[in-house]
N, C-alpha and C positions, 0 to 999 in steps of 0.2 A: 628601336627606331620613334617611334612615339612620342617617346621623352626628347630627343633629338629634335625632332618638328616643332615639338612645341618652345623647347628653349631658342631653336632659329626664329620663331616667328614672334617671340618675344624680344629679341634681338633686334628683329627690324621695325619694332615701332620708334625708338629713339631715331634711328635712320630716318625714317620716312619722314618725321617731323622736322629733321634738319633739313629737309630736300624740299619740303613745301614750305618752310618758312624763306629760304634761300629766293627760293622763284617767286614768293610773293613778294617781297621787296626788291627783287630785279623788276618784276612786270610793273609793281607801282613805280619804278625809278624811271622807268621809258618815258620818252616823249610822248604825249597824246593823251587824251582820256576818252572816257565814253560819250563824254559830250560833245566832243570834236565834230562824229558825224552829225547830229544834229543840227550845230550850227552851222555846217559845211553845205546843210540842204537849205537852209534858211540865213542869209548873209545879215538880215535884219534882225537875228534874234538878241533882247537886250541884255544887260547885264543882269538884271532881276531875273529874266527868264533861265539864263544861266546857272544863276544860285538856286534856283527852286530845282532845276535839274541834278545840280550837285547834292542837293539834300535829299532829292528822292532816292539817289543812288547809294547816298550816303558817303559819298566823298567829300562832304565839309568836316568829316571828321578827323581828329590826327590819324598817322598810319599805323600806330600803333592801337588806337581803338578799332579802326578796322580790322585789324589783325586780328584783335581778339575775338570783336562777334562773328569772323568768318569763323575761326577755330571752334567757336561754340557748336557753328552750324555742323562743321564737318565732321565733329564727333558723332552725331548722330546721322551723319550721313546724308546731311541736306545740305545741299551746294547751292541754295540761293535759288532765284530768278533770274534769267537772261536779261540782259540789258537791251537787248536788240528787240524783242516781243513781248516782255515779262512772262513767258513760260519757265517752268520749272526746269532748270539745268538738267537733273538727270532723267526728267523725260525724254527731252531731245535726243540724249547720248542712248537712251534705251531704244528709241525710234531707227536711229541709224548704227546701231551698233550690232546687228546679225550680220549685215553684209560686209564689214569690216572682218568680222571673226572669221566669217567663211573665206573671205581674200588671204585671210592671214595663215587659218589652218590649211587651206590648199596649198598655199605658196611652201607651206612647213612642210608638207607631205610631198611634194615633188621635189623639190630642193634634197630630202634627204634620198627619197628614191634615186633619182637620177644622178646626184653625187655621189653615192655610193656604187651607181652602175659604173660609170664613167670611171671613178677612182680605181675599181677593181679592174678593168679591164685595161686601164693604162697601165696598171701594175704587173698586169700578165706580160707585158712586151714594153718594158720602159726603153725610151729613145725609138720606138718604132714611129712608123707615118702617123699612126691613130694618136700614139702619146702626145707627139707633137702639134697633132692639127688640133686635137679637141684642149690641149695645154694653151695653144694662141686663142681657142675660142672664149673660153671659160673667162680668161684674162682680160680680154678685148672687151667682155661684158660687164666684168667688172669695174674695167676703168673708166667704161663710158657713163656718162653721168644719164641719171634714169631720166629728168626733164627732156634732155636733145635724145636719146634713145625711143622715148614716146613721142616724140614730134616727126621722128623719122618713120618712125611704123604706122604713125597715123596718117600721113604723106604717101608711102607708099600701098600700103596695105587699103585704106578708106580712100583715097582722091584718086591715084594712079590704076589701081588693079581693081577697086570699090568692091574687094570680096569682104573685108568686113567694116562693121559701122568704126564710127570714129570717139563717138561720145554717146554718154547715156547708161542707161542699163537696161531699157525696153525701147523696141521701136514704137512709133504712133499709134499704130494700132494695133498695139498687143492684146487688148481685151478682146478684139475679134478674134484670135487665135484658137486653135485647139492645145491642146495639153502638149502633145509633142512638139508642134510650131511653138509655142512658149518655150520650153526648154532648151530648141535649138537656137531661138530670139537671143535667149540670156547666155548663153552660151558663146555665140558670137560675139555678145557684148562683153564679157569677160576675159575672152581668151589675150588679146594685147594687155590689159592691165596685169593679169597673171603671168603673162612672159617676162613682163619687166621687174615685176615682183620677185620675181626667179631668179632672174640670171644674174646678179648682182653675188649670190648666195650660192651661186653652185661652182663659183671658182675655192672657194675658202674649203668647203666640203671635200671636194673631188681632190685637190691636192694634201689635204690632210690625209685622207682614205690612202692616196696611193703613197706618200711617202712612210706614213707610218706601216703600209704592208712590207714595202721593202725592207725597210730595217727589221721587222719581226721578221721575214724570210731568211735575214742573215744567222737566227739565233739559234742557238744547240738544239731546243727540243723540236725544231722545225728539219734541221737536216737529220736527226735521229726517226723521226716520222719518214721523211722521204726514201731514208733509206730502208726502211722498213718495206717499201713498196707502194706508200701512200700517192695517187694520181696527183697532178698538179692540181687540179679543180679542189680536189677534197681539203689540200692544205690550205688553198686561198681562203676557201669559204667555211669549213670546218672550225680552222686553227687560226690563221693568220687574219680573219676579219674581225671577226668577234672581240679579238685583243686590239684592235685599230679603230673601235669603238668610241671606246674613253673620251680620247678631246672630243670627238663629234658630239658627244651629249654636251660638252660644255660651250661649245660653239652655237647649237641648236637653243640650248638655255637662255644664253645672251643675247640670241638672236631676234627673241621676241620685240622688244622691246625697239629694235632696229627695223623691224616689218612695221610695225605699227608706225613709226616716224617715216619712212618710206609711204605711206598710205596718203599721208599730208600731201606730198608730189602728185601721184600717179592717180589720186582718186579729183584731185583739182583740176589736172590737166584733162582727165577722159570723163569730167564732169558727174562722177560717180555719187551716190547719196549717200556717203558713209562718215565715219566717227573722225577721219581725215579731213576732210574737206569740212567739216563742222568746225574742226581748229581752226584751220585757214580762215574762214568767215570770220571766225571770232579774235582773231588776233586782228585782221584788217578792221575791224569795229570797236577794237579794243574792249571787247566784252571780258572785263574781268573775272566774273563768274564761271563765264564758262572755258576760260581759261585755264584758270586754279584747277577746274575738275578734273580736265583733259589731262594735266601735269600730274595730279596726284595719281591719275590712273594709269599714266606712263610709270611713273616712280613706282607704285607697286607691282607693276607687270615687269619691272627689269629687277626687283628683288624675288619673287615670286619664281621668276624663270632662274635665278642664281640658284633656289633652294631646289626647284625642279633638277638641275644638274646635278647638284650634289647628291640627292636622294637617289638618283639614277645611276649613279657609279655603284653602288649596293647592289643594284642587278646586273649592269655590264661588265663588271668586273668582282667576280666573290671572292676576291683577298682582301678588298674594302667592306667593312662592318663598323656602324655605329654603335657605342654601345651608351651608358646612361653615362 
């Protein structure tokens, strides 16, 4: 297993190199420069001042030279300084990373738990009212754009009912709360973002679980177990469900970068100080250093998520073993 993991990690390096190379070229070919924001704030900026700004950011060099300089820094995990405030990029990411990691980890856990629960209950009675209603609910959530759903929830629960806050991570008087009041305040601020983040993922997990269980229940060994007197719950939970988890592992592994991408939307809408909102701000300001750092992180998570899915197969399905 360790040999397999080592080979896979080595194989990821050229793929990661190709992804970040293409991303670097596309970003620099896009219209606009980091100096555009500075010029917009002061329309009277002279040509000499613009040239000094471009030299300061290293944008006066040929594109291949910029790429080589940036690649040398990335090898040492030095992504340079942000063009906005000249702070180290990695420092700004580490400040906001815990919130994004928490939201995405909680989203994955909730998607897995409720997805399996919904799919299992739907498989017990296919075609029933519960099956049809949950099918309608999860697919409406899957089809509904995240930004539009966020605005609807903010309008209903925040403005009309006034049950939940609509932006930020904490209230203005958060520092004066005791421990339990702070925990409750944080929970209220995270309910809507977590709901938006989870809803789209429930459709895929629950439908895969339902369909796989129904297919497995038709297999000969399940019919044999049922003939021996096993109850329906035992057949579903001990025999059908473990065998239905294999495609779910793939979905979970590949959903990690999707959740990071979704963070850009709901963190911007709910004004949460996470990595997703940081990426949005960097794109708006043409902060090349920050954009490339987050793209490298997203590409790395995609590749690691794929590796995680492959490794998990061996634990979910005993028939799969990775040899040297």
